[in-house]
N, C-alpha and C positions, 0 to 999 in steps of 0.2 A: 503494500499501499504506500502511495507518496503522499506525503504531507506538505503542503504549500502553506508558508507562513508570511504575512504581511508584517514588514519590519517598520512601516510609516508610524509617526505619532510616538506616544509615550511607552507604547507597549506593542505586542504582538498579538494578533487575533486570528484564531484557528478558523480557516474557511472550510466548511464541512459539505457544502451544497455546490453543486455546480452553477447555479444562476449567481449565487454571490460571489463566486469565483470569477465569473465574467464581468461583473460589475466593477471589481477591482482592478481587472485587467483593462478595462475599457478607460478609467480615471488614471492609471498610473503608467499604463502601456504594457506590452505583451511581455510575459515573462518566459524566457526559454528554460527549458528544464532539460538537462542532459543526463542520459541515463548510462551508468557505466556498466557496460555488460561483462558477465564473469568469463575470464579467459577460457580458452578450451584446453583443459588440462586432465591430466589422468584422474581418476577416481582416489581420493585421500589425499590430494594435494590441493593445499587451500590458495585462494586468492588473495593476494595482501591489499588488492583496491577493493575494500568492502563498502566504503561510503564516498560518497561525491557530493560536493557542495557546488553550487552555481549562486553568484551574485550579480545583480545589474545595478548600474547606476545610474542617476538622471544627469542632464547635463550640468546641473550645478553640484554634482559630486556627491549628494545624499544616497543613501542606500535605498534603492527602490523596492525591491524585494529580495527576498533569499529563500532559496528551496534546497533541500537535501534528500537525495535518493538513496536508500537503503539497499543494499544487493544481498540475499542470503547466500552465505557460501558455507561449504562443508571443510573445516578445519581438522587437517589430520594431527593426532596426537603426535607430540615428539618432533616436530619441526618447528623451531622457534621462528617468528616474523622475520628475523633478519636474515633468513636463510630461505625465505620464500622464492625470491627473484631466480635463484638458480635451480628450484625444483619445477618451476613453472614450464609448461609446455613439454615436460618429460613424462612419457608414459611408465607408470610402475609396473614392474613385470611379476608375475606369480613365481612360486617357488621351481612349478614345473618349467615355465619358460626360461628361469634363469639357467636351470639344469640343461634345458636343451641348447641354449646358446654356448654353455660350457662343451658340451657333448660336441657341437658342430666345430669346435676350434680344437679341443683336445683329442679327440678321436682320430682325426686325419692325420695329426702330427705323431701319434704314435704307430699307425698304421706305415705311414712314410719312413718312419725310422727302423721299424723292426719287421717289416714285410716287404716294402718296396726297395729301400736302399740295399739290401743284399743282393736282391735279383739283379737290380741297375748295375751294381758294381762289377758285376762278372762281364759287362760289355764295357768296362772302362779299362784304359790302360794304366800302367804303373807298376811300380814293385811293390812289396810289401804292404802296408796298409794304405797306400795312396789311393787306389781304386775306390776304397771302402769311404775314405775322407772326400772324396770327389762326390761320391753318390750322396753321402751325408749332407754335403753342403749344397746340392743341388734340390734334393727333395723337401729338406726344412725351411729352405729359402721359399720354395713353392708353396709350403704350408703356411708360411706367415704372410706370403702376400694372398692367400685364401683368406686369412684373418682380416686383412683390410678390406678386401672385397665384401667379407659378412657385415662388418660394420657399416660399410658404405649403404649396403643393400638394406640392412635393418634400420638406419637412420632414415633413408629415403621413405622406407615403408610407412615408418611413423609419423614423418615430418613433411612427406610428399615434396622436399626440397632438398638441394644439396649446396645452396649458397652458402658462403662462408658464414655470414652472419647467423644462418640457423644451425649449421654444424657445431659453431664455436659454442652456442648455448646448449645445443643437444649432448654434447660430449664435453662439458665443463671445459674446453679450452680457454679458460679466462685465466687473469692472474689470480695469485690466492689473496685471499680475504680473510682479515683476522675475525675470529668467531667472538671476541670480546668487544672490538671497538669498531668493527665493521670496516676497518681500513683496508684498501686495495693496493698490493704490489708494493714498491718501493722497498723499504727494510724487510719486509716479511719474506722477500728472496733470500735472505741470509740463512734462512733455515735449511735451506739446500746443503750448506756446508757440513753440518754435523751429520745431516742424512747420509750424505755420499760416504762419509767415514764410517758410519754405521754398516752402510750396504756393502763397503768393502770389508768389513769385518767377516762377511759370509765365507771368504775365501779361507780363513783359518778355521773354520769350523770342521772338525773330522767328519769325513763321509764314507760309505759304502765304497769300495773301489769298482769302477766301471769295468765291463767286459773289455777285454784286450781289443784294440782298434778302434774304440768308440770314443775315447776321452781325447778332444780336440787340444787341449792343453800339452797332453803327453806326446801328442804326435808332432806339434810343434817344436817341442823340446827336444826330439829325436833327430839323428842325423838325416834320415829320409825326408821328414817333414821340412828341415831346413833346406835342404837341397832341392826338395819340390818348390819353395817359396822363394828361391833365390831368382830374381830377375821375372818372375811371373807376374806380370801386371795383370794379365787376363783374370787369373783366378782371385788376385787380390780385389779386383773390382767387383767379382762376384760376392766376396766376403763383405765388401762395404755396402751392397745392397742388402744381404742378409742382415747385417748391423743395423740398417736403417729402418727395416720393416720389423726387426725384432724389438727393439725399444722406443721407436715413435711411431711407426704406422701399424705396426701389429699388435704384440703382447699388451703394450701399455693402453694403446688406443681402444682394444676391446675390454680389457678388464677394469681399468680406471676411467676411461673415458665412456664407455657404453654401459656395462654393468652395474659399476658401482653406484652411479646415480639412479639406477631403476631397482636397487635393492631394499630400499628404505622401508617399503610397505611390508615387504616380505620378511624382513628381520630386524627391522627398527633399529636401535642404538648399535646392535651388534652387527650392522652391514659390513663394516670394516673386516670384522674377523672372519665372518663369511666370504666375504672377498680374497682375502689371503688365504683361506683353506681351499678355495676353488681354485686360486692361482697354483698353489702349491700341488694339488692332484692335478692339475693340466699338465704337467711336466711327465707325462707318459712315455715321451722319448727320450728321457734322461731322467730316469725314477730316482738316482742316486743322489740327486740335489733336491729332493723334496723335503727332507726334515730341515736342511738350512734354509731353503726357501720359507717353508711355514715360520721358521723362528725368526728369521731376519726381514724378509721381504714384507711379512704382515706388518711390521713396525716402521719399515724405513719407507715402504711406498703406499700401503694402504691405508694407514692411519692418518698420516699427514694429508694425502689427497683427499679424504673424506674430512678431515676436520677443516681444512682451510677451502674445501670445496673447488679444488683445482686439479684437473688431469695433469697439468703442467709439472707439478711437483714430482709426480712419478715419473714422467716422461724424461724430466733433467736429471732425476737422481739415476734413474736406470740406465739413461745414456751415458753416464761417466764411466760405466763398464764398457760400452761400446767404444767409447773414444781411446781407452786405455787399450783394449784389444787392438784396435785398429792401429794404433802406434807401434805395439809389439810387431804386429804383420807386415807394417812398413820397413821397420828396421831389418826384416828377414828379407824383403824384397831387394831393398837397395844394397 
């Protein structure tokens, strides 16, 4: 119901009848009432603009009339007002949908590593572990590219647009925002420094020994690996593509950009824990890293991305690993 109040004279009078309203409008001019419509958001995600007020002034500067429009909205529990704008327009997934997206990313990577790569390696040249290394590099890169395409398809299906302004909001590709002050960017970016150090600590956590011929770090440290990489700019270029899709356009875009913003309704305040658990379980292609991934990445990637409502934090922190790895590979090439 819309209530229109006349602000003339010494007080305000309620106008309950249409005829009385017409009389006032004729005496003081037409009152324009703007209706703020609820944004089209997913169920459970509230609209921050709940009330809109409209005022009109006469030429002498006095208030002619004031009107208020109240739009009923459903407020999802657990989402503070300061977070609303980054959840608006984002469809919340059910647990079944979340698991379906996870499976669409994890299962192809597992099949590519353990089924396709061994068959593919038999057709590639090289001595020792070189054919397997080539096969793994090709099939895992293809799997990461598939993740990028999966994200693009799901965003288009949800938003019906792939414009940057739409993608930026849909995937939380915004600067971090303080959960306390609401401040955006600036010094908040300094949080990535300790997070990068924490993420690097993952390398010092004892893990299960990987099967022979499947650990890339061991391969690059071997004589065969160093000989293979020496002057091999073509394969170095393939590795750069893999690094790009691994930490920018693939894993991070999928887990921190697509899934994390859509897990609020299904998991509540524990959405970042669920996201970290899914991310660890996703590594079917390298299962020996799952424990360290669960222990470190949950706190170095998932928690800060959720706290600051920015997928860029996860992308930047995770990409530090890619930059370091690319430098090591470059030294082997030159």
